[in-house]
C-alpha positions as CSV (number, residue, x, y, z in Angstrom):
1,M,-43.1,180.6,-12.8
2,S,-39.8,179.5,-14.4
3,S,-41.2,176.4,-16.0
4,N,-44.2,178.3,-17.4
5,L,-41.9,181.0,-18.8
6,Y,-39.8,178.3,-20.4
7,E,-42.8,177.2,-22.4
8,T,-44.2,180.6,-23.2
9,D,-41.1,182.9,-23.7
10,F,-37.8,181.0,-24.0
11,Y,-35.7,184.1,-24.3
12,A,-37.2,185.7,-21.2
13,W,-36.6,182.3,-19.4
14,T,-32.9,182.4,-20.3
15,L,-32.6,185.9,-19.0
16,E,-34.3,184.9,-15.8
17,Q,-32.1,181.8,-15.3
18,S,-29.0,183.8,-15.9
19,K,-30.0,186.4,-13.4
20,L,-30.8,183.7,-10.8
21,L,-27.4,182.1,-11.4
22,K,-25.6,185.5,-11.1
23,N,-27.4,186.2,-7.9
24,R,-26.7,182.7,-6.6
25,D,-30.4,182.2,-6.1
26,F,-30.2,178.4,-6.7
27,K,-33.5,177.5,-5.0
28,D,-35.5,179.3,-7.7
29,L,-33.6,177.9,-10.7
30,D,-35.6,175.8,-13.2
31,I,-33.2,172.8,-12.8
32,I,-35.0,170.3,-15.0
33,N,-35.1,172.6,-18.0
34,L,-31.6,174.0,-17.4
35,M,-30.2,170.4,-17.5
36,E,-32.1,169.8,-20.7
37,E,-30.8,173.0,-22.3
38,I,-27.2,172.3,-21.3
39,E,-27.3,168.8,-22.8
40,S,-28.8,170.4,-25.9
41,L,-25.9,172.8,-26.2
42,G,-23.4,169.9,-26.3
43,K,-25.4,168.1,-28.9
44,Q,-25.4,171.3,-31.0
45,Q,-21.6,171.4,-31.0
46,R,-21.5,167.8,-32.3
47,Q,-24.1,168.6,-35.0
48,E,-22.1,171.6,-36.1
49,L,-19.0,169.5,-36.4
50,R,-20.9,166.9,-38.5
51,N,-22.5,169.6,-40.7
52,R,-19.2,171.3,-41.4
53,L,-17.5,168.0,-42.1
54,A,-20.3,167.0,-44.5
55,V,-19.8,170.2,-46.5
56,L,-16.0,169.7,-46.5
57,I,-16.3,166.1,-47.6
58,G,-18.8,166.9,-50.2
59,H,-16.6,169.5,-51.7
60,F,-13.5,167.2,-51.5
61,L,-15.6,164.6,-53.4
62,K,-16.6,167.1,-56.0
63,W,-13.0,168.2,-56.3
64,D,-11.8,164.7,-56.8
65,Y,-14.6,163.3,-59.0
66,Q,-15.1,166.3,-61.2
67,P,-11.6,167.7,-61.8
68,K,-12.7,169.7,-64.9
69,K,-15.2,171.6,-62.8
70,R,-12.8,172.7,-60.1
71,S,-13.4,176.3,-59.2
72,K,-12.3,179.1,-57.0
73,S,-15.6,178.8,-55.2
74,G,-15.0,175.2,-54.4
75,R,-11.5,175.9,-53.2
76,V,-12.7,178.7,-50.9
77,T,-15.5,176.5,-49.5
78,I,-12.9,173.9,-48.6
79,R,-10.7,176.5,-46.9
80,E,-13.6,178.0,-45.0
81,Q,-15.0,174.7,-43.7
82,R,-11.6,173.5,-42.7
83,R,-10.9,176.7,-40.8
84,E,-14.2,176.5,-39.0
85,I,-13.8,172.9,-38.1
86,I,-10.3,173.6,-36.7
87,R,-11.7,176.6,-34.7
88,L,-14.6,174.4,-33.4
89,L,-12.2,171.7,-32.3
90,D,-9.9,174.3,-30.7
91,E,-12.8,175.8,-28.8
92,N,-14.2,172.3,-27.9
93,P,-11.3,169.9,-27.6
94,S,-13.5,167.2,-26.1
95,L,-15.0,166.8,-29.6
96,K,-11.8,165.3,-31.0
97,P,-12.5,161.7,-29.8
98,Y,-15.8,162.0,-31.7
99,L,-14.1,162.8,-35.1
100,G,-14.0,159.2,-36.4
101,E,-17.7,158.7,-35.8
102,A,-18.5,162.2,-37.1
103,I,-16.7,161.5,-40.3
104,I,-18.8,158.4,-41.0
105,Y,-22.0,160.4,-40.5
106,A,-20.7,163.4,-42.4
107,H,-19.7,161.2,-45.3
108,E,-23.3,160.2,-45.9
109,S,-24.4,163.8,-45.9
110,G,-21.4,164.8,-48.1
111,L,-22.6,162.2,-50.6
112,D,-26.1,163.7,-50.6
113,L,-24.5,167.1,-51.3
114,V,-22.6,165.8,-54.3
115,V,-25.6,164.0,-55.7
116,R,-27.8,167.0,-55.2
117,E,-25.4,169.5,-56.8
118,T,-23.8,167.5,-59.6
119,P,-24.7,164.9,-62.3
120,L,-22.9,162.3,-60.2
121,D,-25.1,159.7,-58.5
122,Y,-24.5,157.4,-55.4
123,P,-23.0,154.5,-57.4
124,D,-20.4,156.9,-58.9
125,L,-19.1,157.7,-55.4
126,P,-17.4,155.8,-52.6
127,K,-19.8,154.2,-50.2
128,D,-17.4,154.5,-47.3
129,P,-15.3,157.5,-46.2
130,I,-12.1,157.8,-48.1
131,Y,-10.6,160.9,-46.4
132,T,-8.7,160.8,-43.1
133,I,-9.0,163.5,-40.5
134,E,-5.4,164.4,-41.3
135,Q,-6.3,164.9,-45.0
136,L,-9.5,166.8,-44.1
137,L,-7.6,169.3,-41.9
138,N,-4.4,169.6,-43.9
139,P,-4.3,173.0,-45.5
140,D,-2.4,171.7,-48.5
141,F,-4.8,168.8,-49.3
142,P,-6.2,168.6,-51.9
143,V,-5.6,172.3,-52.8
144,N,-3.6,175.1,-51.4
């Protein structure tokens, strides 16, 4: 029944699996789908890190490449994304070794954000990442 419930009512499936775990009823667990969902949770954390870094990098680029358009909104977005990245890393310290790779992927998405939201185009912006993780997480860089 568990596998069928997984396909037809995911929420009910999660409740059932949780109940089975609490009751230590391991023989009735839907092991295959549980493994898949646990792996997916880890991937979601990596994706959240990349997404938040992309927004942060995009706003850093807008800040640096459009100094006359700096705004309170941009400053707040930088603070917010930085805070959430730090919180995510505090709650998931095993993501820290992934930061270098995440910055590379996030830079690409950050470029897309800038091109979408400003008159700047890809040739106007750095092709490769220019911000270090220390800069990205430093509360005094580029603004305070």
